[in-house]
All heavy atoms as a GROMACS GRO file, in nm:
protein
  563
    1MET      N    1   9.583 -10.890  -9.330
    1MET     CA    2   9.505 -10.803  -9.413
    1MET      C    3   9.421 -10.890  -9.506
    1MET      O    4   9.471 -10.985  -9.564
    1MET     CB    5   9.595 -10.711  -9.496
    1MET     CG    6   9.515 -10.624  -9.587
    1MET     SD    7   9.609 -10.528  -9.708
    1MET     CE    8   9.711 -10.428  -9.605
    2LEU      N    9   9.296 -10.855  -9.517
    2LEU     CA   10   9.206 -10.924  -9.608
    2LEU      C   11   9.191 -10.842  -9.734
    2LEU      O   12   9.168 -10.721  -9.728
    2LEU     CB   13   9.069 -10.944  -9.544
    2LEU     CG   14   9.065 -11.028  -9.416
    2LEU    CD1   15   8.925 -11.027  -9.358
    2LEU    CD2   16   9.111 -11.168  -9.445
    3THR      N   17   9.201 -10.907  -9.848
    3THR     CA   18   9.182 -10.839  -9.975
    3THR      C   19   9.091 -10.924 -10.064
    3THR      O   20   9.080 -11.045 -10.045
    3THR     CB   21   9.316 -10.815 -10.049
    3THR    OG1   22   9.378 -10.942 -10.073
    3THR    CG2   23   9.409 -10.728  -9.967
    4THR      N   24   9.027 -10.858 -10.157
    4THR     CA   25   8.944 -10.927 -10.256
    4THR      C   26   8.979 -10.874 -10.394
    4THR      O   27   9.033 -10.764 -10.406
    4THR     CB   28   8.794 -10.905 -10.230
    4THR    OG1   29   8.765 -10.766 -10.240
    4THR    CG2   30   8.752 -10.957 -10.093
    5ALA      N   31   8.948 -10.951 -10.495
    5ALA     CA   32   8.976 -10.909 -10.633
    5ALA      C   33   8.881 -10.796 -10.672
    5ALA      O   34   8.759 -10.810 -10.662
    5ALA     CB   35   8.960 -11.026 -10.728
    6ALA      N   36   8.936 -10.686 -10.716
    6ALA     CA   37   8.854 -10.570 -10.755
    6ALA      C   38   8.762 -10.605 -10.871
    6ALA      O   39   8.657 -10.544 -10.887
    6ALA     CB   40   8.944 -10.453 -10.792
    7SER      N   41   8.799 -10.704 -10.950
    7SER     CA   42   8.718 -10.741 -11.066
    7SER      C   43   8.601 -10.832 -11.030
    7SER      O   44   8.511 -10.853 -11.111
    7SER     CB   45   8.806 -10.811 -11.170
    7SER     OG   46   8.863 -10.928 -11.112
    8ALA      N   47   8.600 -10.886 -10.908
    8ALA     CA   48   8.492 -10.976 -10.866
    8ALA      C   49   8.364 -10.898 -10.839
    8ALA      O   50   8.369 -10.783 -10.795
    8ALA     CB   51   8.533 -11.053 -10.741
    9PRO      N   52   8.248 -10.959 -10.863
    9PRO     CA   53   8.122 -10.892 -10.831
    9PRO      C   54   8.111 -10.863 -10.681
    9PRO      O   55   8.163 -10.939 -10.598
    9PRO     CB   56   8.015 -10.992 -10.874
    9PRO     CG   57   8.084 -11.084 -10.969
    9PRO     CD   58   8.228 -11.088 -10.926
   10LEU      N   59   8.044 -10.754 -10.647
   10LEU     CA   60   8.033 -10.712 -10.508
   10LEU      C   61   7.982 -10.821 -10.414
   10LEU      O   62   8.040 -10.841 -10.307
   10LEU     CB   63   7.947 -10.586 -10.496
   10LEU     CG   64   7.929 -10.532 -10.354
   10LEU    CD1   65   8.063 -10.491 -10.294
   10LEU    CD2   66   7.834 -10.415 -10.354
   11PRO      N   67   7.876 -10.895 -10.448
   11PRO     CA   68   7.830 -10.999 -10.356
   11PRO      C   69   7.939 -11.103 -10.325
   11PRO      O   70   7.952 -11.147 -10.210
   11PRO     CB   71   7.712 -11.063 -10.429
   11PRO     CG   72   7.661 -10.955 -10.518
   11PRO     CD   73   7.785 -10.881 -10.563
   12GLU      N   74   8.018 -11.138 -10.425
   12GLU     CA   75   8.127 -11.234 -10.402
   12GLU      C   76   8.235 -11.175 -10.314
   12GLU      O   77   8.291 -11.243 -10.228
   12GLU     CB   78   8.186 -11.279 -10.536
   12GLU     CG   79   8.094 -11.366 -10.617
   12GLU     CD   80   8.152 -11.404 -10.751
   12GLU    OE1   81   8.276 -11.396 -10.770
   12GLU    OE2   82   8.074 -11.442 -10.840
   13ARG      N   83   8.265 -11.048 -10.334
   13ARG     CA   84   8.367 -10.981 -10.252
   13ARG      C   85   8.322 -10.974 -10.106
   13ARG      O   86   8.400 -10.998 -10.014
   13ARG     CB   87   8.396 -10.841 -10.305
   13ARG     CG   88   8.461 -10.844 -10.443
   13ARG     CD   89   8.488 -10.707 -10.495
   13ARG     NE   90   8.608 -10.656 -10.428
   13ARG     CZ   91   8.654 -10.533 -10.445
   13ARG    NH1   92   8.591 -10.448 -10.522
   13ARG    NH2   93   8.763 -10.495 -10.381
   14LEU      N   94   8.194 -10.940 -10.085
   14LEU     CA   95   8.142 -10.933  -9.948
   14LEU      C   96   8.140 -11.070  -9.882
   14LEU      O   97   8.172 -11.084  -9.764
   14LEU     CB   98   8.003 -10.869  -9.947
   14LEU     CG   99   7.998 -10.721  -9.984
   14LEU    CD1  100   7.853 -10.674  -9.994
   14LEU    CD2  101   8.076 -10.636  -9.885
   15ALA      N  102   8.105 -11.174  -9.958
   15ALA     CA  103   8.105 -11.310  -9.904
   15ALA      C  104   8.247 -11.354  -9.867
   15ALA      O  105   8.269 -11.418  -9.763
   15ALA     CB  106   8.043 -11.407 -10.004
   16GLU      N  107   8.344 -11.319  -9.951
   16GLU     CA  108   8.484 -11.352  -9.921
   16GLU      C  109   8.531 -11.279  -9.796
   16GLU      O  110   8.599 -11.336  -9.710
   16GLU     CB  111   8.572 -11.316 -10.040
   16GLU     CG  112   8.715 -11.362 -10.027
   16GLU     CD  113   8.797 -11.338 -10.152
   16GLU    OE1  114   8.739 -11.328 -10.263
   16GLU    OE2  115   8.919 -11.328 -10.138
   17LEU      N  116   8.493 -11.153  -9.784
   17LEU     CA  117   8.526 -11.076  -9.664
   17LEU      C  118   8.462 -11.139  -9.541
   17LEU      O  119   8.526 -11.153  -9.437
   17LEU     CB  120   8.478 -10.931  -9.679
   17LEU     CG  121   8.495 -10.840  -9.559
   17LEU    CD1  122   8.643 -10.823  -9.524
   17LEU    CD2  123   8.430 -10.705  -9.585
   18GLN      N  124   8.337 -11.180  -9.553
   18GLN     CA  125   8.267 -11.243  -9.442
   18GLN      C  126   8.339 -11.369  -9.395
   18GLN      O  127   8.359 -11.390  -9.275
   18GLN     CB  128   8.124 -11.275  -9.482
   18GLN     CG  129   8.042 -11.336  -9.369
   18GLN     CD  130   7.901 -11.367  -9.414
   18GLN    OE1  131   7.876 -11.395  -9.532
   18GLN    NE2  132   7.808 -11.361  -9.322
   19ARG      N  133   8.378 -11.454  -9.489
   19ARG     CA  134   8.451 -11.578  -9.454
   19ARG      C  135   8.584 -11.545  -9.386
   19ARG      O  136   8.622 -11.607  -9.287
   19ARG     CB  137   8.474 -11.663  -9.578
   19ARG     CG  138   8.348 -11.730  -9.630
   19ARG     CD  139   8.379 -11.829  -9.742
   19ARG     NE  140   8.434 -11.764  -9.861
   19ARG     CZ  141   8.362 -11.713  -9.960
   19ARG    NH1  142   8.229 -11.719  -9.956
   19ARG    NH2  143   8.420 -11.658 -10.065
   20GLY      N  144   8.654 -11.444  -9.438
   20GLY     CA  145   8.782 -11.406  -9.379
   20GLY      C  146   8.768 -11.350  -9.239
   20GLY      O  147   8.846 -11.384  -9.148
   21ILE      N  148   8.668 -11.265  -9.218
   21ILE     CA  149   8.645 -11.207  -9.085
   21ILE      C  150   8.606 -11.317  -8.987
   21ILE      O  151   8.654 -11.322  -8.874
   21ILE     CB  152   8.535 -11.098  -9.091
   21ILE    CG1  153   8.587 -10.976  -9.167
   21ILE    CG2  154   8.486 -11.059  -8.952
   21ILE    CD1  155   8.706 -10.907  -9.103
   22ARG      N  156   8.518 -11.407  -9.031
   22ARG     CA  157   8.476 -11.518  -8.946
   22ARG      C  158   8.597 -11.601  -8.903
   22ARG      O  159   8.611 -11.636  -8.785
   22ARG     CB  160   8.374 -11.604  -9.020
   22ARG     CG  161   8.309 -11.709  -8.932
   22ARG     CD  162   8.204 -11.787  -9.008
   22ARG     NE  163   8.094 -11.697  -9.046
   22ARG     CZ  164   8.018 -11.716  -9.153
   22ARG    NH1  165   8.037 -11.817  -9.234
   22ARG    NH2  166   7.921 -11.631  -9.178
   23ALA      N  167   8.686 -11.633  -8.996
   23ALA     CA  168   8.806 -11.711  -8.966
   23ALA      C  169   8.897 -11.637  -8.868
   23ALA      O  170   8.952 -11.698  -8.775
   23ALA     CB  171   8.881 -11.745  -9.094
   24LEU      N  172   8.912 -11.506  -8.887
   24LEU     CA  173   8.996 -11.428  -8.795
   24LEU      C  174   8.936 -11.424  -8.655
   24LEU      O  175   9.009 -11.432  -8.555
   24LEU     CB  176   9.014 -11.285  -8.848
   24LEU     CG  177   9.111 -11.268  -8.964
   24LEU    CD1  178   9.106 -11.126  -9.018
   24LEU    CD2  179   9.253 -11.304  -8.921
   25LEU      N  180   8.805 -11.410  -8.645
   25LEU     CA  181   8.740 -11.407  -8.513
   25LEU      C  182   8.760 -11.540  -8.441
   25LEU      O  183   8.783 -11.543  -8.320
   25LEU     CB  184   8.591 -11.375  -8.527
   25LEU     CG  185   8.559 -11.231  -8.569
   25LEU    CD1  186   8.412 -11.218  -8.604
   25LEU    CD2  187   8.597 -11.133  -8.460
   26VAL      N  188   8.753 -11.650  -8.514
   26VAL     CA  189   8.774 -11.782  -8.454
   26VAL      C  190   8.920 -11.797  -8.411
   26VAL      O  191   8.950 -11.842  -8.301
   26VAL     CB  192   8.734 -11.895  -8.553
   26VAL    CG1  193   8.783 -12.030  -8.504
   26VAL    CG2  194   8.584 -11.896  -8.572
   27GLU      N  195   9.011 -11.756  -8.499
   27GLU     CA  196   9.154 -11.771  -8.471
   27GLU      C  197   9.202 -11.682  -8.357
   27GLU      O  198   9.273 -11.726  -8.267
   27GLU     CB  199   9.235 -11.739  -8.597
   27GLU     CG  200   9.385 -11.743  -8.578
   27GLU     CD  201   9.462 -11.694  -8.699
   27GLU    OE1  202   9.403 -11.682  -8.808
   27GLU    OE2  203   9.582 -11.666  -8.683
   28LEU      N  204   9.163 -11.555  -8.360
   28LEU     CA  205   9.218 -11.458  -8.265
   28LEU      C  206   9.137 -11.442  -8.137
   28LEU      O  207   9.188 -11.392  -8.037
   28LEU     CB  208   9.232 -11.322  -8.335
   28LEU     CG  209   9.323 -11.322  -8.458
   28LEU    CD1  210   9.318 -11.187  -8.528
   28LEU    CD2  211   9.465 -11.360  -8.422
   29GLN      N  212   9.008 -11.477  -8.139
   29GLN     CA  213   8.921 -11.468  -8.022
   29GLN      C  214   8.930 -11.330  -7.954
   29GLN      O  215   8.954 -11.321  -7.833
   29GLN     CB  216   8.958 -11.578  -7.920
   29GLN     CG  217   8.936 -11.718  -7.969
   29GLN     CD  218   8.789 -11.753  -7.983
   29GLN    OE1  219   8.714 -11.734  -7.888
   29GLN    NE2  220   8.749 -11.799  -8.098
   30PRO      N  221   8.909 -11.221  -8.028
   30PRO     CA  222   8.920 -11.089  -7.966
   30PRO      C  223   8.805 -11.065  -7.867
   30PRO      O  224   8.697 -11.121  -7.882
   30PRO     CB  225   8.910 -10.994  -8.085
   30PRO     CG  226   8.827 -11.069  -8.183
   30PRO     CD  227   8.866 -11.213  -8.166
   31ASP      N  228   8.831 -10.980  -7.769
   31ASP     CA  229   8.726 -10.940  -7.675
   31ASP      C  230   8.634 -10.835  -7.737
   31ASP      O  231   8.518 -10.824  -7.699
   31ASP     CB  232   8.789 -10.882  -7.548
   31ASP     CG  233   8.865 -10.988  -7.469
   31ASP    OD1  234   8.822 -11.105  -7.470
   31ASP    OD2  235   8.968 -10.953  -7.411
   32ALA      N  236   8.690 -10.757  -7.829
   32ALA     CA  237   8.613 -10.650  -7.891
   32ALA      C  238   8.664 -10.628  -8.033
   32ALA      O  239   8.778 -10.662  -8.066
   32ALA     CB  240   8.628 -10.521  -7.810
   33VAL      N  241   8.578 -10.569  -8.114
   33VAL     CA  242   8.612 -10.535  -8.252
   33VAL      C  243   8.570 -10.391  -8.276
   33VAL      O  244   8.458 -10.353  -8.241
   33VAL     CB  245   8.538 -10.628  -8.351
   33VAL    CG1  246   8.565 -10.585  -8.495
   33VAL    CG2  247   8.579 -10.773  -8.330
   34ALA      N  248   8.658 -10.312  -8.333
   34ALA     CA  249   8.625 -10.173  -8.365
   34ALA      C  250   8.638 -10.153  -8.515
   34ALA      O  251   8.731 -10.204  -8.577
   34ALA     CB  252   8.720 -10.078  -8.292
   35VAL      N  253   8.544 -10.080  -8.571
   35VAL     CA  254   8.545 -10.050  -8.714
   35VAL      C  255   8.541  -9.899  -8.728
   35VAL      O  256   8.450  -9.834  -8.676
   35VAL     CB  257   8.424 -10.114  -8.786
   35VAL    CG1  258   8.424 -10.075  -8.933
   35VAL    CG2  259   8.427 -10.265  -8.770
   36GLU      N  260   8.638  -9.845  -8.798
   36GLU     CA  261   8.644  -9.700  -8.818
   36GLU      C  262   8.539  -9.656  -8.919
   36GLU      O  263   8.522  -9.716  -9.025
   36GLU     CB  264   8.783  -9.663  -8.870
   36GLU     CG  265   8.802  -9.517  -8.894
   36GLU     CD  266   8.940  -9.484  -8.948
   36GLU    OE1  267   9.017  -9.575  -8.980
   36GLU    OE2  268   8.968  -9.364  -8.959
   37ARG      N  269   8.465  -9.552  -8.884
   37ARG     CA  270   8.372  -9.492  -8.979
   37ARG      C  271   8.451  -9.396  -9.066
   37ARG      O  272   8.517  -9.305  -9.016
   37ARG     CB  273   8.261  -9.417  -8.906
   37ARG     CG  274   8.155  -9.510  -8.853
   37ARG     CD  275   8.040  -9.432  -8.798
   37ARG     NE  276   8.079  -9.385  -8.664
   37ARG     CZ  277   8.013  -9.295  -8.595
   37ARG    NH1  278   7.907  -9.238  -8.644
   37ARG    NH2  279   8.053  -9.259  -8.475
   38VAL      N  280   8.445  -9.414  -9.194
   38VAL     CA  281   8.520  -9.332  -9.288
   38VAL      C  282   8.428  -9.228  -9.348
   38VAL      O  283   8.314  -9.257  -9.384
   38VAL     CB  284   8.582  -9.419  -9.398
   38VAL    CG1  285   8.666  -9.335  -9.492
   38VAL    CG2  286   8.668  -9.530  -9.336
   39PHE      N  287   8.477  -9.106  -9.360
   39PHE     CA  288   8.398  -8.996  -9.414
   39PHE      C  289   8.441  -8.970  -9.559
   39PHE      O  290   8.558  -8.952  -9.587
   39PHE     CB  291   8.420  -8.869  -9.330
   39PHE     CG  292   8.346  -8.752  -9.383
   39PHE    CD1  293   8.208  -8.743  -9.369
   39PHE    CD2  294   8.412  -8.650  -9.448
   39PHE    CE1  295   8.137  -8.634  -9.418
   39PHE    CE2  296   8.344  -8.540  -9.498
   39PHE     CZ  297   8.206  -8.532  -9.483
   40PHE      N  298   8.344  -8.973  -9.649
   40PHE     CA  299   8.370  -8.945  -9.790
   40PHE      C  300   8.284  -8.828  -9.833
   40PHE      O  301   8.166  -8.825  -9.803
   40PHE     CB  302   8.332  -9.065  -9.878
   40PHE     CG  303   8.422  -9.182  -9.862
   40PHE    CD1  304   8.397  -9.279  -9.766
   40PHE    CD2  305   8.533  -9.196  -9.943
   40PHE    CE1  306   8.480  -9.388  -9.752
   40PHE    CE2  307   8.617  -9.304  -9.930
   40PHE     CZ  308   8.590  -9.401  -9.834
   41GLN      N  309   8.343  -8.738  -9.907
   41GLN     CA  310   8.265  -8.627  -9.960
   41GLN      C  311   8.234  -8.644 -10.107
   41GLN      O  312   8.127  -8.608 -10.152
   41GLN     CB  313   8.341  -8.496  -9.942
   41GLN     CG  314   8.346  -8.449  -9.801
   41GLN     CD  315   8.412  -8.313  -9.792
   41GLN    OE1  316   8.472  -8.265  -9.887
   41GLN    NE2  317   8.405  -8.251  -9.677
   42ASN      N  318   8.328  -8.698 -10.183
   42ASN     CA  319   8.316  -8.694 -10.328
   42ASN      C  320   8.273  -8.825 -10.393
   42ASN      O  321   8.204  -8.823 -10.493
   42ASN     CB  322   8.450  -8.651 -10.389
   42ASN     CG  323   8.490  -8.513 -10.341
   42ASN    OD1  324   8.405  -8.429 -10.320
   42ASN    ND2  325   8.618  -8.491 -10.322
   43ASN      N  326   8.315  -8.939 -10.342
   43ASN     CA  327   8.294  -9.064 -10.413
   43ASN      C  328   8.187  -9.149 -10.343
   43ASN      O  329   8.218  -9.227 -10.253
   43ASN     CB  330   8.426  -9.140 -10.425
   43ASN     CG  331   8.418  -9.254 -10.522
   43ASN    OD1  332   8.310  -9.310 -10.546
   43ASN    ND2  333   8.531  -9.291 -10.577
   44VAL      N  334   8.065  -9.136 -10.386
   44VAL     CA  335   7.954  -9.208 -10.323
   44VAL      C  336   7.968  -9.358 -10.341
   44VAL      O  337   7.940  -9.435 -10.250
   44VAL     CB  338   7.818  -9.159 -10.381
   44VAL    CG1  339   7.704  -9.241 -10.329
   44VAL    CG2  340   7.799  -9.012 -10.348
   45ARG      N  341   8.014  -9.402 -10.457
   45ARG     CA  342   8.029  -9.546 -10.482
   45ARG      C  343   8.127  -9.609 -10.383
   45ARG      O  344   8.101  -9.715 -10.327
   45ARG     CB  345   8.075  -9.567 -10.625
   45ARG     CG  346   8.084  -9.713 -10.662
   45ARG     CD  347   8.118  -9.730 -10.807
   45ARG     NE  348   8.133  -9.871 -10.836
   45ARG     CZ  349   8.155  -9.920 -10.952
   45ARG    NH1  350   8.165  -9.840 -11.056
   45ARG    NH2  351   8.169 -10.048 -10.970
   46THR      N  352   8.240  -9.544 -10.362
   46THR     CA  353   8.338  -9.595 -10.266
   46THR      C  354   8.279  -9.594 -10.125
   46THR      O  355   8.297  -9.689 -10.049
   46THR     CB  356   8.467  -9.511 -10.270
   46THR    OG1  357   8.522  -9.520 -10.401
   46THR    CG2  358   8.569  -9.561 -10.170
   47ALA      N  359   8.209  -9.489 -10.090
   47ALA     CA  360   8.148  -9.480  -9.958
   47ALA      C  361   8.049  -9.594  -9.936
   47ALA      O  362   8.044  -9.654  -9.828
   47ALA     CB  363   8.078  -9.346  -9.940
   48MET      N  364   7.970  -9.627 -10.036
   48MET     CA  365   7.873  -9.737 -10.025
   48MET      C  366   7.945  -9.870 -10.005
   48MET      O  367   7.905  -9.950  -9.921
   48MET     CB  368   7.784  -9.742 -10.149
   48MET     CG  369   7.688  -9.626 -10.160
   48MET     SD  370   7.564  -9.624 -10.030
   48MET     CE  371   7.474  -9.771 -10.071
   49SER      N  372   8.050  -9.894 -10.082
   49SER     CA  373   8.124 -10.020 -10.071
   49SER      C  374   8.189 -10.034  -9.933
   49SER      O  375   8.183 -10.140  -9.872
   49SER     CB  376   8.232 -10.027 -10.179
   49SER     OG  377   8.174 -10.031 -10.306
   50VAL      N  378   8.248  -9.926  -9.885
   50VAL     CA  379   8.310  -9.930  -9.752
   50VAL      C  380   8.204  -9.952  -9.645
   50VAL      O  381   8.223 -10.029  -9.551
   50VAL     CB  382   8.391  -9.800  -9.726
   50VAL    CG1  383   8.436  -9.792  -9.580
   50VAL    CG2  384   8.511  -9.794  -9.817
   51GLY      N  385   8.088  -9.888  -9.660
   51GLY     CA  386   7.979  -9.907  -9.565
   51GLY      C  387   7.929 -10.050  -9.563
   51GLY      O  388   7.902 -10.107  -9.457
   52GLN      N  389   7.919 -10.111  -9.681
   52GLN     CA  390   7.874 -10.250  -9.688
   52GLN      C  391   7.976 -10.343  -9.623
   52GLN      O  392   7.939 -10.435  -9.549
   52GLN     CB  393   7.849 -10.290  -9.833
   52GLN     CG  394   7.728 -10.221  -9.891
   52GLN     CD  395   7.719 -10.235 -10.041
   52GLN    OE1  396   7.818 -10.241 -10.112
   52GLN    NE2  397   7.595 -10.238 -10.091
   53ALA      N  398   8.104 -10.320  -9.648
   53ALA     CA  399   8.208 -10.402  -9.588
   53ALA      C  400   8.208 -10.385  -9.436
   53ALA      O  401   8.221 -10.484  -9.361
   53ALA     CB  402   8.345 -10.365  -9.646
   54SER      N  403   8.192 -10.263  -9.389
   54SER     CA  404   8.185 -10.239  -9.244
   54SER      C  405   8.067 -10.313  -9.183
   54SER      O  406   8.077 -10.369  -9.073
   54SER     CB  407   8.172 -10.089  -9.215
   54SER     OG  408   8.286 -10.020  -9.258
   55GLY      N  409   7.955 -10.313  -9.253
   55GLY     CA  410   7.837 -10.385  -9.206
   55GLY      C  411   7.862 -10.534  -9.192
   55GLY      O  412   7.819 -10.597  -9.095
   56VAL      N  413   7.933 -10.592  -9.288
   56VAL     CA  414   7.967 -10.735  -9.280
   56VAL      C  415   8.052 -10.761  -9.156
   56VAL      O  416   8.027 -10.856  -9.082
   56VAL     CB  417   8.043 -10.780  -9.408
   56VAL    CG1  418   8.107 -10.917  -9.389
   56VAL    CG2  419   7.949 -10.782  -9.527
   57ILE      N  420   8.150 -10.676  -9.132
   57ILE     CA  421   8.239 -10.694  -9.016
   57ILE      C  422   8.161 -10.681  -8.886
   57ILE      O  423   8.177 -10.763  -8.794
   57ILE     CB  424   8.355 -10.593  -9.022
   57ILE    CG1  425   8.442 -10.622  -9.144
   57ILE    CG2  426   8.437 -10.596  -8.893
   57ILE    CD1  427   8.539 -10.512  -9.180
   58LEU      N  428   8.076 -10.580  -8.875
   58LEU     CA  429   7.997 -10.562  -8.753
   58LEU      C  430   7.900 -10.678  -8.731
   58LEU      O  431   7.882 -10.725  -8.618
   58LEU     CB  432   7.922 -10.429  -8.758
   58LEU     CG  433   8.011 -10.304  -8.750
   58LEU    CD1  434   7.930 -10.180  -8.781
   58LEU    CD2  435   8.078 -10.294  -8.615
   59ALA      N  436   7.839 -10.727  -8.839
   59ALA     CA  437   7.745 -10.838  -8.826
   59ALA      C  438   7.817 -10.966  -8.783
   59ALA      O  439   7.768 -11.040  -8.696
   59ALA     CB  440   7.673 -10.861  -8.959
   60GLU      N  441   7.932 -10.994  -8.841
   60GLU     CA  442   8.007 -11.113  -8.800
   60GLU      C  443   8.054 -11.102  -8.655
   60GLU      O  444   8.054 -11.201  -8.582
   60GLU     CB  445   8.127 -11.136  -8.893
   60GLU     CG  446   8.091 -11.204  -9.022
   60GLU     CD  447   8.027 -11.339  -9.001
   60GLU    OE1  448   8.076 -11.422  -8.923
   60GLU    OE2  449   7.922 -11.363  -9.065
   61SER      N  450   8.094 -10.983  -8.614
   61SER     CA  451   8.135 -10.962  -8.475
   61SER      C  452   8.019 -10.989  -8.381
   61SER      O  453   8.036 -11.054  -8.278
   61SER     CB  454   8.186 -10.819  -8.456
   61SER     OG  455   8.298 -10.794  -8.536
   62ALA      N  456   7.902 -10.941  -8.416
   62ALA     CA  457   7.784 -10.964  -8.333
   62ALA      C  458   7.749 -11.112  -8.330
   62ALA      O  459   7.715 -11.166  -8.224
   62ALA     CB  460   7.666 -10.883  -8.386
   63SER      N  461   7.760 -11.180  -8.442
   63SER     CA  462   7.731 -11.324  -8.448
   63SER      C  463   7.827 -11.405  -8.362
   63SER      O  464   7.792 -11.509  -8.308
   63SER     CB  465   7.737 -11.375  -8.592
   63SER     OG  466   7.634 -11.319  -8.668
   64ALA      N  467   7.950 -11.355  -8.352
   64ALA     CA  468   8.051 -11.424  -8.271
   64ALA      C  469   8.046 -11.381  -8.125
   64ALA      O  470   8.133 -11.416  -8.046
   64ALA     CB  471   8.190 -11.396  -8.328
   65ALA      N  472   7.943 -11.304  -8.088
   65ALA     CA  473   7.925 -11.255  -7.951
   65ALA      C  474   8.043 -11.173  -7.904
   65ALA      O  475   8.083 -11.180  -7.789
   65ALA     CB  476   7.897 -11.371  -7.855
   66ARG      N  477   8.096 -11.092  -7.992
   66ARG     CA  478   8.204 -10.999  -7.957
   66ARG      C  479   8.144 -10.860  -7.942
   66ARG      O  480   8.051 -10.823  -8.013
   66ARG     CB  481   8.312 -10.994  -8.066
   66ARG     CG  482   8.372 -11.127  -8.099
   66ARG     CD  483   8.466 -11.172  -7.988
   66ARG     NE  484   8.522 -11.302  -8.023
   66ARG     CZ  485   8.505 -11.410  -7.952
   66ARG    NH1  486   8.437 -11.407  -7.840
   66ARG    NH2  487   8.560 -11.523  -7.988
   67THR      N  488   8.199 -10.784  -7.852
   67THR     CA  489   8.159 -10.644  -7.841
   67THR      C  490   8.213 -10.572  -7.963
   67THR      O  491   8.330 -10.585  -7.997
   67THR     CB  492   8.220 -10.581  -7.714
   67THR    OG1  493   8.174 -10.653  -7.601
   67THR    CG2  494   8.180 -10.435  -7.702
   68SER      N  495   8.127 -10.499  -8.032
   68SER     CA  496   8.173 -10.427  -8.150
   68SER      C  497   8.125 -10.283  -8.143
   68SER      O  498   8.025 -10.252  -8.081
   68SER     CB  499   8.122 -10.494  -8.278
   68SER     OG  500   7.982 -10.495  -8.280
   69CYS      N  501   8.202 -10.197  -8.208
   69CYS     CA  502   8.162 -10.058  -8.214
   69CYS      C  503   8.214  -9.997  -8.342
   69CYS      O  504   8.308 -10.047  -8.402
   69CYS     CB  505   8.213  -9.979  -8.094
   69CYS     SG  506   8.392  -9.963  -8.088
   70SER      N  507   8.151  -9.892  -8.383
   70SER     CA  508   8.194  -9.816  -8.499
   70SER      C  509   8.242  -9.682  -8.447
   70SER      O  510   8.171  -9.615  -8.373
   70SER     CB  511   8.077  -9.799  -8.595
   70SER     OG  512   8.117  -9.729  -8.708
   71THR      N  513   8.363  -9.644  -8.482
   71THR     CA  514   8.420  -9.522  -8.428
   71THR      C  515   8.452  -9.424  -8.540
   71THR      O  516   8.478  -9.464  -8.653
   71THR     CB  517   8.550  -9.550  -8.350
   71THR    OG1  518   8.646  -9.605  -8.439
   71THR    CG2  519   8.524  -9.645  -8.235
   72ARG      N  520   8.450  -9.298  -8.507
   72ARG     CA  521   8.486  -9.194  -8.603
   72ARG      C  522   8.635  -9.165  -8.590
   72ARG      O  523   8.688  -9.155  -8.480
   72ARG     CB  524   8.408  -9.067  -8.576
   72ARG     CG  525   8.435  -8.959  -8.678
   72ARG     CD  526   8.342  -8.845  -8.658
   72ARG     NE  527   8.208  -8.897  -8.680
   72ARG     CZ  528   8.116  -8.833  -8.746
   72ARG    NH1  529   8.140  -8.716  -8.796
   72ARG    NH2  530   7.996  -8.884  -8.762
   73ARG      N  531   8.700  -9.153  -8.703
   73ARG     CA  532   8.843  -9.123  -8.704
   73ARG      C  533   8.866  -8.981  -8.658
   73ARG      O  534   8.798  -8.887  -8.700
   73ARG     CB  535   8.897  -9.140  -8.846
   73ARG     CG  536   9.043  -9.116  -8.856
   73ARG     CD  537   9.087  -9.144  -8.997
   73ARG     NE  538   9.225  -9.101  -9.013
   73ARG     CZ  539   9.281  -9.075  -9.126
   73ARG    NH1  540   9.212  -9.088  -9.238
   73ARG    NH2  541   9.405  -9.037  -9.133
   74ARG      N  542   8.964  -8.964  -8.572
   74ARG     CA  543   9.000  -8.829  -8.527
   74ARG      C  544   9.086  -8.764  -8.633
   74ARG      O  545   9.170  -8.825  -8.694
   74ARG     CB  546   9.079  -8.835  -8.396
   74ARG     CG  547   8.996  -8.878  -8.282
   74ARG     CD  548   9.075  -8.872  -8.155
   74ARG     NE  549   8.993  -8.920  -8.045
   74ARG     CZ  550   9.037  -8.933  -7.925
   74ARG    NH1  551   9.161  -8.904  -7.894
   74ARG    NH2  552   8.958  -8.976  -7.829
   75ARG      N  553   9.064  -8.636  -8.652
   75ARG     CA  554   9.143  -8.562  -8.752
   75ARG      C  555   9.244  -8.476  -8.686
   75ARG      O  556   9.235  -8.428  -8.582
   75ARG     CB  557   9.051  -8.477  -8.837
   75ARG     CG  558   8.964  -8.562  -8.920
   75ARG     CD  559   8.880  -8.476  -9.007
   75ARG     NE  560   8.792  -8.562  -9.084
   75ARG     CZ  561   8.728  -8.523  -9.188
   75ARG    NH1  562   8.741  -8.401  -9.231
   75ARG    NH2  563   8.650  -8.603  -9.252
   0.00000   0.00000   0.00000
């Protein structure tokens, strides 16, 4: 599990996430990466942060030449 300090500025948190994802892709060599699309109704700020983090993961997956997809959670 990757975590970042909630008190850190967003750009630093995203950069830390990027480094962690990159390291995991190198270590695990997955054939594919899936990122769940999360639906938010009330908290726009949280939705934006989750969207930015998902974007970092998808971009790193693409850079590592891994098949990536974004999926919707089943309810």
